[in-house]
C-alpha positions as CSV (number, residue, x, y, z in Angstrom):
1,M,-52.3,30.3,-89.2
2,K,-52.8,27.0,-89.5
3,V,-49.6,24.9,-87.9
4,P,-48.9,21.4,-89.4
5,V,-48.7,18.4,-88.4
6,L,-46.5,16.2,-90.0
7,M,-45.5,13.8,-87.3
8,A,-48.8,13.0,-85.4
9,D,-50.9,12.8,-88.4
10,P,-50.3,9.4,-90.5
11,N,-52.0,11.2,-93.4
12,V,-49.5,13.8,-94.1
13,V,-47.0,11.9,-96.5
14,I,-43.5,13.9,-96.5
15,E,-43.5,13.4,-101.1
16,H,-40.4,15.6,-101.9
17,P,-38.0,15.3,-98.9
18,E,-35.6,17.5,-100.7
19,D,-38.3,20.3,-99.4
20,D,-37.1,19.6,-95.8
21,W,-35.9,22.9,-94.8
22,K,-38.6,24.5,-94.9
23,I,-40.0,23.6,-91.7
24,W,-37.8,25.6,-90.5
25,T,-39.9,28.8,-91.9
26,V,-42.8,27.5,-89.4
27,I,-40.2,26.9,-86.4
28,N,-38.0,29.7,-86.3
29,P,-34.7,29.0,-84.2
30,A,-34.8,32.8,-83.5
31,V,-37.8,32.7,-81.0
32,W,-36.9,29.4,-79.7
33,M,-33.0,28.9,-79.1
34,M,-31.6,32.1,-77.6
35,P,-34.4,31.1,-74.6
36,W,-33.2,26.9,-74.8
37,F,-29.4,27.9,-74.3
38,I,-30.0,30.5,-71.5
39,V,-31.9,27.2,-69.9
40,L,-28.8,25.0,-70.9
41,M,-26.4,27.8,-69.3
42,V,-28.9,28.1,-65.8
43,Q,-28.6,24.0,-65.4
44,M,-25.0,24.4,-66.6
45,W,-24.0,26.9,-63.7
46,M,-25.9,24.9,-61.1
47,I,-24.7,21.5,-61.8
48,H,-21.2,22.7,-61.7
49,T,-22.0,24.4,-58.7
50,Y,-23.0,22.0,-56.9
51,A,-20.3,19.4,-57.7
52,L,-17.9,22.1,-56.6
53,A,-19.5,22.8,-53.5
54,L,-18.6,18.7,-52.6
55,P,-16.3,17.8,-50.3
56,G,-12.5,16.8,-51.9
57,Y,-13.5,18.9,-55.2
58,G,-13.0,22.4,-56.4
59,F,-10.4,24.7,-55.4
60,K,-10.7,24.8,-52.2
61,D,-9.6,22.0,-51.3
62,S,-6.2,22.2,-53.5
63,V,-4.8,24.5,-50.8
64,R,-4.4,23.6,-47.4
65,V,-4.3,26.3,-44.8
66,A,-4.9,24.9,-41.6
67,E,-1.0,24.7,-40.7
68,P,0.4,27.8,-39.7
69,V,3.3,29.3,-41.7
70,A,6.9,28.1,-40.1
71,M,8.9,31.1,-39.6
72,V,12.4,30.8,-39.7
73,A,15.1,33.0,-38.8
74,P,16.8,35.0,-42.0
75,A,20.0,33.9,-43.0
76,P,23.2,35.4,-41.8
77,E,24.5,38.1,-44.4
78,A,27.4,36.6,-46.9
79,K,30.6,38.3,-46.8
80,V,31.6,39.7,-50.3
81,A,35.3,38.9,-51.7
82,Q,37.2,42.4,-52.5
83,V,39.0,42.1,-55.4
84,Q,41.9,44.4,-55.6
């Protein structure tokens, strides 16, 4: 099978731009698109993992748990008025 080299060969002249869609018959997106999306997803996951681990960023810094919860006595029970 001969693979066309369009951009590298200066002798190749595209005479009919309306036939540009035919390049997708040679470069099949079913072969390269999903692996490329998987690579992008892994890269995005690594960048977000690093960014959220930085001090001052992420969910772990939004909650301050270093101080103990204040303990207070329960409120006295209120007397309910009796209606006759």
